[in-house]
N, C-alpha and C positions, 0 to 999 in steps of 0.2 A: 268443296267448301260452300256453305250456305250461310245467309245472314238473316236472323230471326229478329223481329220486334216483339217484345213480350210484355204483357200487362198482368199483374196479379189482381184478380177481381175480389172485390170486398167480400167479407164473410156473409153479408146480407144477401148476396146474389146466390140463390140456391141452385137454379137450373141455367142451362146455356142460353135459353130463351129469355130469361130475365135480363141479360146483358146486352142483348142485341136489339137494334131498332127494327121495326117491321119492314118488310119488303125484300129481305134477303132469304134465299132458298137454302134449307139445310140438307146436309149429306152426311150419313153416318160413315166414319172412317174407321174400317175394321178389317182385320185379316183372319178369317175363320173365327176361332173362339176369343181372339183378342180384340177388344173394342178400345181404339186410341182416342177417341173424341168425336166431335161434330163440327163439320166445316159449314160455315155460312158464306154464301156468295151472292154478290149483287152486281150485275153488269149495267153498263150505260149503252144507250143507242149509238151506233156508228155515226160519226160526223167528220167533216173535213177538218184537217188541222188548222189551227189558228194562223199559221203562216201562209196558208193558201190564199187568203184574201189579198195578200200583196201581189200575187201573179194573176188575179182573176181577170184581168184585161188581156192577158196574153196567152194563157193556157187554160184549157177546159179543166174546171175544179175536180171533175170526175176522174181525170187522168192522174191527178195528184194523190188519189187514194183516200181512204177513210181511217180514222183512228177510233179505237174503242177501248175504254179502260174498264177495269173491274176491281172490286173490293172483296176482300175475303178475311174472315176471322175463324181461326181454328181453336175451339173451346176444348181444353184438356182438364179433366179432373185429376187432382193429385192430393191425396191425404185430406179428404174433406174440404179442399179448396179447389177453385177453378182459375185456370190460366187462360189467357187469350192471346194467340200468336196472330198477328195481322200482317197481311200482304196487300201490296198496292195501296189503295185508299182505305184499307180495312179499318183504320182506327175510327172512321166516321161511322162504322156500323155499330160502335159501342156507345152505349149511354154515358154522357160526360161524367155522371156520378157513379158509375159501375165499378171503377178500378181504383186501387190504392194510390195515394199520392207519394212520390218520392220512392217508390219500389225500386226502380232501376238505380237510383242514386245510392241508396243504402246498400243494395247488393254490390255495386261496384266499389264503394269505399271498403266493404268488408272483404273484398276479394283481391285488392292490389296493395302493394307497399306504399308507404307514405312518400317515397321518392320515385314513384312509377307512373306519375301523371303525364299524359301527352296533350291533353287539351282541357280547358275549364271554360264553361259558359257562366257568366256572372252578370248580376245587375246590381247597380248602385242604387240603394233605396231612394236616396235624396233627389237626384236629378234624373232618375228614371232611365239611366243609360245601360243598354244591353250590349255585352261585348263577348267575343270569343277569342281566347288567347291560346296559341298553340306553340309548342317548342319542337326542335328537330330532334331531342333526345328526352328520355324519360327524366322528369324533374320533380321537385317538391313543390308544394303550393306557393311557397315563398317566391320562386322563380317566375311565377305567373302574375306577380304584383297584386296578389290578393289582400285586401284590408279586411281582417277577420272581423272588424266591428262594423264596416260600412258596406261590405259586399255581401250579396245573397248568391249562394252557389245554386246555379239551376241544373248544371249537368257537368259530368266528368268522363273523360276517356282514358283508359289505362289498360295495361296488359296484366292479367290476373296472375297470381303466384302460382296457381295451379292450372296445368294445361286442361284438366277435366272440366273446367268452367268455360273453356272456349280459348280462342287465340286473342280476342280482344273484346272488351266490354265497354259500352257507352251507357251511361246511366242518367236518367231524369225521372219522370213519371214511369216511363217504359224503360225496359232494359233491351239494348240492341247488342246482339252477341254474334260473332263470327265463329262458326264451328263446323265440324264435318258430320254432325249428328243427323241421322235420318229419323223418320217418323217413329220406329220402334224404340229409338233411344231417348226420345224427348221427355217422357215421364220421369225417367231417371236424372235427367239433367234439370228439369224443373224442380224436383225434389231438392236438389243441392241449392238452387236459388232460393227456394222457400226458406230453407234453413239459414242461408246467409242473411235474408231479409229479417228473420226473427232474432238475429244476433245483435248485441250491442258492442261488439269488439271494436267497431270503427271509432268509437269515442276515445280510445286510447291514443290514436294518431290524428284523428280529426274531430276533436271535441267541439270546436267552434262552429262546425256545420249545423248543430242543433240550435244555435243561438236564435236564429230567425229562419222561418220558412214561409214562403208565399203559399197561400191556399189556392186550390182549384176554385174559381169563382162559381163553379157548378157542382162542386163537390159537397159532401154531406156536412163537413164542418162549416164551410162558408154559408151554405143554406141555413143551418141552424143559427149561425151568428147574424145573418140577415134578419131572421125572425126575431132575435133579441133586440136588434137595432130598431126594428119597427115598434116593439113594445116600449122602448125607451122614449121614442119620438112620440109615440101616443100619450105617454106620461107628460112628455113636455108640452103637448098641445093642451093640456088640462091646467098647466102651471105657467102659461104665458111664455113658453119657450126656455124655461129654467130646468135643467136636469143635470145631475153629476155625470161626468165622463163622456160627454158628448157635445160638440160645438162645431161651428163652421169656420172655414178659413179660406182665404183667397188661394186657389190651387196653382196659379201661375204667376210669374213675375209680370207686373203691369206697369205702365208708364203713368205715374201719379200726377204728372203735370197735365194730363188729359182726363184723368178719372175725377168726376164730381161726387161720385157715390155709387151705390149699388140698388138694383131693383130686381124683383123677382117676376114681374109681369110687364107687359107693355101698356097697362092701364094708366091713364093720366091721373086717376085718383089715388094711385099709390104714391107715397112719399118716397124720397130719395134718402137711403140710409147711408151713413158715413162709412160703415163697415159691414161686412157679412156677419150675421149673428143669427141664432135660432129665434129670438124674440121677433126679429124683423120677418122671418120666414113665416112664423105663426100668424102675425098680423096681416101678411099678404094673403094667407089662405086660412082663415079662421075655421072654416067648416069642412076642410079637406080631410080625408083619411091618409095619413102619411105612409101609405104602403110603398113597395118597391116600385110599382108602376109609376106612381106619383113622383118619387125620388128621381127616376131616370128619365121621365118624360117632361118635367119642368126644369127651368134653368135659373141660374144667378147670373146676372149681367152687370158688368161695370159700365157706367153711363157717363156721358160728357155733360157739359153745362146745359145743353138742350135735351137732355135725357135720351140721347141716341146711343144705343147699345154699341160699345167698342169691341165686345167678345161676348161669349156666353159659354157656361159650363153646366152640365148636369149637376143638379143639387147632390146627387149621391156622391159625385167626385169631390165636392166641397166639404163633405162631412168628415170630421175626425171623431173617432169613437174608440174608447178604451174599455175592454171588458176583461175583468180578472177571474180566474178560476184557481183551483187549489194550487197548482204547480206550473201553470201556464197563464200568459196574458195574451189576449188577442186585440189586435189594433187594426182599425180601418183607416187607411191612409191613401189619399189619391185615388180613390175607387178600388183599392185592393185590400184584402184581408191578409194579415200576417199572424202567424203563431210565434210567440216569443218565449224563450225560456225565462222563467221567473228569476233565476239567479242574474241573468244578463240584465233584465229590467231593473232589479234592485241595484246592481252595479252602476248602471247609467244614471238612475235617480240619485243615488249617493253622491256621484261625482258632480251632478247638477246642483245639488243643494250645497255642496261645499265651495262652489264658485262665489267669490265675494260679491255683495251687491254694493253698487255706487251709493255712498251715503249722503252726498251733497243733493239739495233739491234740484230737480230738473223743471225747466218751464213746461207749463201745461200745453198740450197740443190743442190749438184752436185755430186751425189754419186749412187751407184748401188742399195742401199737399206737403210732402217732405220738404221740398225746396223752400216754400214759404216758411215752414217751421224753422228749418236751419238759419235762414236769413234773419228771421225775427229773434232767434235765440242769440245770435252773435250781436245783433244791434242792441238788444237790451242787457248784454253781459257787462257793460261799462268797461269794455276793453279787455275783459277776460279771455274771450275767444276770438278765434280767426276763422273766417269761412273758407273752407277747401272743398266744399261740394261741387262736382262737375268740373273741377280743375284737374285735368288728366295729365299726368306726368309721363313724357315719352321715353320709357325705360328700354324699349326695344325688345328683341328676342321674342320668346314664346308669349309674353305677357302684352307686348306692344305698348299700350297705354293703361295706366292704372290711377286709381284715386288714392292719394295719400291717406285721406279720412274725409269725413263730412265736416267736422268742427274740430279745431285744435286750440289748445291753450295750456301752458304750463306743463308740458310733457304728456299731456293727456290727449289721446287720439280717439275721438268719438266716431263710431260707425253707427248710423241711425237708419231704421227701416220700420215700415208698418208691420204689425203682426200679420202672419200668413201661414201657409203650409209649410211643411218641412223643407220643401224645394226652395220656397221663397227665403226663409230664414237661414237655410244651408248657404245660400248665396251670400247673404250677409256675413256669416261667419267665414267663409272662405275668402271673401273680400278682405276682411281684416288680417287673415293669415297671409296673404299674398304680400300686402303692404308691410306686414311685420317682418316677413322673410327678406324682402328687398331692403328695408331699413338696416337690417342686420348685416347683409352681405353684398348689397349692390353698391359699387364704388362711388358712382355719381349721384346716388338717391337723395342725399342731403342737399346737394347743390340744386337738384331739380325741384325739391320741395321748397328751398329757400327762395327760388325764383317766383313762386306764387304766394308764399307767406308774407304777411305785412312785415314792416321793418321791426315792429315791436314783438313779433312772435318768431323770428327766424330761429332755425336750430343752430346749436353751436357747431361751428365747423370742425371737421376732423383735424386733429392735430397733425402737423406736418410730419411725414414719414409714417404715419400710423397705417398699418396693414389691416385688411379685411380678416376676420369679421369685426364689426363694431361692438362696443360695449352698449348695450341697450337697457340696462338695468334701471336706468332713471326714467324710462318711459312707461306709461300706463295705457293699455288698450281697453277700451270701454265700448260695448255692444248696447246701444239704446234701442229699445223696442217699444214703439207706439202701440198702446193697447187700451181698448175700451172696457176691458174687465174691470170690475169693482173690487176685486180681491186685491190685498196688498202686494202679494208677490206674483211673479210671472209663472204662467202655466204654459209650457211649450209643448208642441207635438213631439211624440217620442223620438222619431227619427232626427229631428232638429236637435235634440238634446244629444244624440249619438254624434252628430257632426260636431256639436259644441264641445263635447268632451275630447274629441280627437284634436280639435283646433287648439283647445285650452292646453293639453298636453304638449303639443308642438311648440306653441309660443313660450310656455314655461321652459322647455328645453333650450330655446333660443337665449333665454336670460332676461325676459321682460319682468320688470319689477312687480307687475300685478296685471291680472286680466279679470275685468269685472262685467257684470250685467247691470243695466239701468232700465227700470220700468218708466216709460214716459206716459203719464196719464192723460186722458182725454177730457176736455171740458164737456159735460153732459148735454150742453146747449148746442153743441156742433151739429148734431143730427137734425135738431129743430131748426136751426138756421138754414141748413141745406134743403129741408123740406119747403121752408118759406121761400127760399130762393127759386126752387123748382116751380112752385106755384105762380110766382111772378113772371117767370119766364113763359109758362103756358098762358097767362092772361095777356102778356105782351104779344105772343104770337096770334092769339084769337083776335085781338084788336086789329091786327094787320089783315 
């Protein structure tokens, strides 16, 4: 038995040499009149193993031997296409854009039964968590806890229905197969895999796999999209940062009690912006060419009251860009391009638009941080609201301590956060879901909340003898998002809408009377005041 790692080279790769980096030595693999392909090999110089340094003081390193690794790629022509079988570090001999993305995944899906999965590699879009889930016996995707709307399938392992395809298949971009095939058998085997890759049969059992796929950052599609992004940004530079389908967002969760604003340079002449946005970027670099090098070498920084950087992110990672084509949508989120099925986009957008908007006016954001906004909103509400921000309820278990909400009044639970990336807003929505689930089914949750609520806002106690779960139909959950956008409605990053759709469905199933969105607008003078404040701080430091 042998294990092969197989890549299908793109149709644009005409010769074996087109796929391989320089420095590898080629060998023709043939047997008389039979030409099987071309083998490229590149070896490294012998060196001591890494662990030898540990014993250097006790044993002569020469006695511990040397290690030498090699990389090989066997290029095999099949029906006007080329395959690359890699060995050792052979994948590094291939140009990153030389091979088809998801080749191995599609072949594996087309070769196994829907209940024959042994392992799944998945990534959750929003919180960027990668995980591998394995089972002791062949199972369906449901057994692996796959959320078909929120999980991106990166790789699958399973046993093929036909033994002619191998004993076991593992598919991602590459196909890894265990088989007893020898060199003369490979072309026939690869022809079967090519046929499987060209088939759409897998969509009957795994239709959700095509909803979202992450693109190879150096592949042809991502390269083309990066070029379109640069063109969009060049257009934005001529329009003071205003362009459709492209904006900036805070990529990570930040402590808003420390953040005074954002800057793009360390220059004392640059003002401090209240939020990340393209107009601010253009103002910071009015004469720059917004090419990829610029986007990856320059940073956005949250700063404190003294303009000290608290963190920094490449500008490219802060960009959210949406590009629509005939049957696909492409989205740049957290520095990664995704290809998204148009039907899935329409389904998510439709669900987002159907979520009710909070009709009562919300106070304008004119504060240093969320904490200040929440306190001010409660103080000015004439007793309508009660402050619950940062009051952690010790529920125990996996959640330990949670917030009931940020502001509460008359059955309305407000969860409030600054606009940000999908991960930032996803955290907000999941926070509301956790609280909603606990209010529904946690026996002491009402008592814990009442211990923090003011006397005029306490929740009605559970009737004596009532069993869980509670009736929560009288409560309304509202997600308030602080946004500087001048547009009347909210425009959220796509993956944030995916999470919201899931959270909305779950809360509705729990029986909540309504789940709503509220846009909290910003005072346009906030940015100016922060800039003035920063200048005064600089003048104060210079006098010292």
